[in-house]
N, C-alpha and C positions, 0 to 999 in steps of 0.2 A: 847718507852724509847730510849734515845740516850746517848751514852757515847763518850767522845772525850779525846784524849791524845796527847801529843807532840811526834812525831815519830822520828825515827833515819834517815829517808830519807827527801828529800827536797820537795817531792810532797805529796799532800793530798791523803789519801786512804780511801776506804769505805768498810765496812763489813755489811752484811745484814743477819739477822736471822729471819725467818718466820717459826715457828714451826707448825707442823701439829696439835699439841694439841691446839694451839690458833686459827689457821685459817684452817678449815677442808678441804675445796675444793682446789685442786691443781690450778685451774684457778684463784682463789682469791690470793693464795700465790704468783703465778707468776706475777699477776697484781700489787701487792704491791711491789714486788722486782723491776719490770720494772719502776713503777712510782718513786720509791726511787732513782734508778740509774739515771733516766732522770732528776729529780730535782737536785740531787747532781752535775751532769755534767753541767747543765745550770746555776744554781744559787749559789752553794756553792764553788765548786772547784776554780772558778776565784777569789772569795773573800777571801778564807782562804790561808794563806801563806803555812803552812805545818802542818796539823793536821790529825790524824787518827780518823775516826768516825766508830762507830758500832751502827747500828739501830736494835732494837729488837722489833718486832711487838707484840703487846699485844692482848689479847683475844677480839674479836669483830671487829678487823680491817677489816676483810673480809666483814663485813656488810656495810662499808662506801662506798660511791660513790667516783669516781676519784677526784672530786673537794674537798671533805672533807679530803681525804688522802693527797692531796697537801697542804691544809690549815694546817693540823696537822704537816706535814713535815716542812713547813715554820716556824711555831711557835717553834718547837723543835730546828731546825738549827739556827734560829735567836737568841734564848736565849743562846745557847751554844757558838755561834760566839761572842756574846756580852760579855759573861763571859771570853772567850779566849782573846779578845782584852783588857779587863780589866786586865787579868793576865799578859799580856805582859808588862803592866805598873807596876804591882806589882807581881813579879814572886815568890809568896809564895807557890803555889800549882801547880802541873803539870797535874792533871787529873780532869775531870768534868763529872758529871752524872746528868741527868735531867730526 
């Protein structure tokens, strides 16, 4: 799950929540956080003007391989960035949840 909101700062920020309840092994939680930070730094931060993102890992994410995690992140971030660019044209709402 991914949520985005317009921040009060000029830089994009990222929050990551990987609960032990959803991803049991610490190695998997850390891997998901590492892949999320890496994807955000390389792909999202340069494209987004200034949005705050919160990524919430759902149950079963620890079972995905790295490629599948990246594909899931790409899908989530692309859909939210698309909505955010649409909202800049029509600023009716300030937050997005996918």
